[in-house]
N, C-alpha and C positions, 0 to 999 in steps of 0.2 A: 643487540637488544640491551645489553648491560650498559653500553655507552649512552643509549637513548634514555634509559632509566636515570642516568646520572646527569641528564640535561643537555646532552649533545644532540641538538635537533637535526643536524646534518645526518646523523645515524638513522633517523626516521626515513629520510629520503632514500638512503641506501637500502633499508629494509623494504620500502615500497618498490624500488626499482628491481630488487632481487626477487620479490615474491608476488607482486601484483599479478603477473601472468599466470602463475600457478593457482592463485585464489580465483581469478576470473575463469580459468578453465574448469575448476571444480564447480563454480556457481553455474556455468553454462551447461554442465552435465546434468544439472538438476532442473533442466527445462525452463529456465528463465529466458525471457526475451532479451535481446541485446541491450536495450536501454535499461531494463530492469536489472540485468546482470551488472552493468556499469554502476548503477545506483547502489546495488548491494556491495560491490567492491569498495565503494566509498564508506559504507556503513561499517564494513569489517575493519578498515584501517582507522576509522574514527573510534571504534570500540577498542582497538589495540592501543590507541593513544589514551583513552579514558582509563584503561585497566593496566597500563604499563607498570604500575607499582606492584601489581599482583603477580607479575611474572617471576618465577623462581629460576635463577640461572643454573641451578643444579640439574635442570631438566632441559631436553632439547627444545629449541624454539619452534620449529615447524609444527610439531604436534599441538603445541599451545595455540599457535596461529590458526591451525585448522579446526581446533575446537571452537574458537571464536567464529570462524567461517561457517562451520556446521550449525552452530546455534543461530547465526543470522539467517541461514537458509531455512531453518525450522521456523523461526519467527515470521519470516516472509510468507512461508506456506500457510501458517496459521492465520495470518491476516487475510490471505486470499480466501481461505475456507470460512472465515468468520462472517462473511456476508450472509445475512439471513436468506433463506430460500426466496422469500418474497422480493428481496432486493435483486437477487440474481434473475428472477423472472422479469422484473421491471427493466433491468439492464438489457436483457434479451429483447424486450419489447421496444426499448429506446434505440436499438440498433436497426436502422432501416434495412429492409430485405427486399430483394427483387421478387421473391415468391409471394409475398403478401402485401402488396401496396395498399389494399383496402384496410388491413389492420394498422398499417403505418398512418393512414389518413385518420382512422378512428382514434388512434393514440394522440395524434396531433390536435384533433378537435377536443378530445378529453382533457389534454393538458391545458389548452387554451381556455376551457370552461372553468378551470380551478381559480380560486381567489389568488391574487398576486402573491401573497405571503407563501402559499403552498407551491406556486410555480417557482418562486425563488428558492424555496427549500429543496425542491427536486433538482433545480439547476445547480445549487451548491453541492448537493450530494453526488449527482451523476455527471454533470457536465464539467464541473470544476474538480470533482474527486475529493472533496473535503471530508474529513472524518467527522463523526458525530460531535466530538469534542471541539473541533475547529468551528463547526457550524454553531455550536452552543456558545462559544466565545463571541461570535459575531452577533448572535441573536440574544445574548445575555440569558441563556438557558443552560441547564445542566444536560449532560450527555444522555441520560435515560429519557428525559423529556423530548429531546430531539429525535432519538430513536423511535419513540412512540409516535411522534408526529409524522415522521417519514413513513412508518408502517401504516398509519391511518390514511395518508395520502395515496399510498400504493393500493390499499384496499378500495379506496374511492375510485381510482383510475380503473381498476379491474371491473368494478360495477358498471362504470360508464361505458367501457369498451364492450362488455358482454351485453349491455342494453341496446347496443346498435344493431 
């Protein structure tokens, strides 16, 4: 790590080769899906790069790396929990199920009855998985406005489905 701090970028490859398996194992233990674990592995090593100047060589490297890893796992867990309940409900509704084809059909017709802008909003949020900030950038709105609009659309969909 000291070599990497001094600008030896080959040392980064060595750090990655030595420790990526351990980091990935840790991340997988915390119940992340394979693709999510791979993404988080990249986040950990990106953060290592971003914070390389903060590493103090008087202390062992692995505990420092795993504090970055643990924080990345916590951040990812918070993101998953941060979805408001109404969005989790809509996500459940948007996932087709064999048990309730009638509900799936109702949802499809409810979505189709929405104005195009609202359909696009739902598509960006749930089909494309964009954050409120990313949607806001596309629509030239701030994140709270996007969040409020998504919430209103979800409430409207609920009313339409319950009315069937």
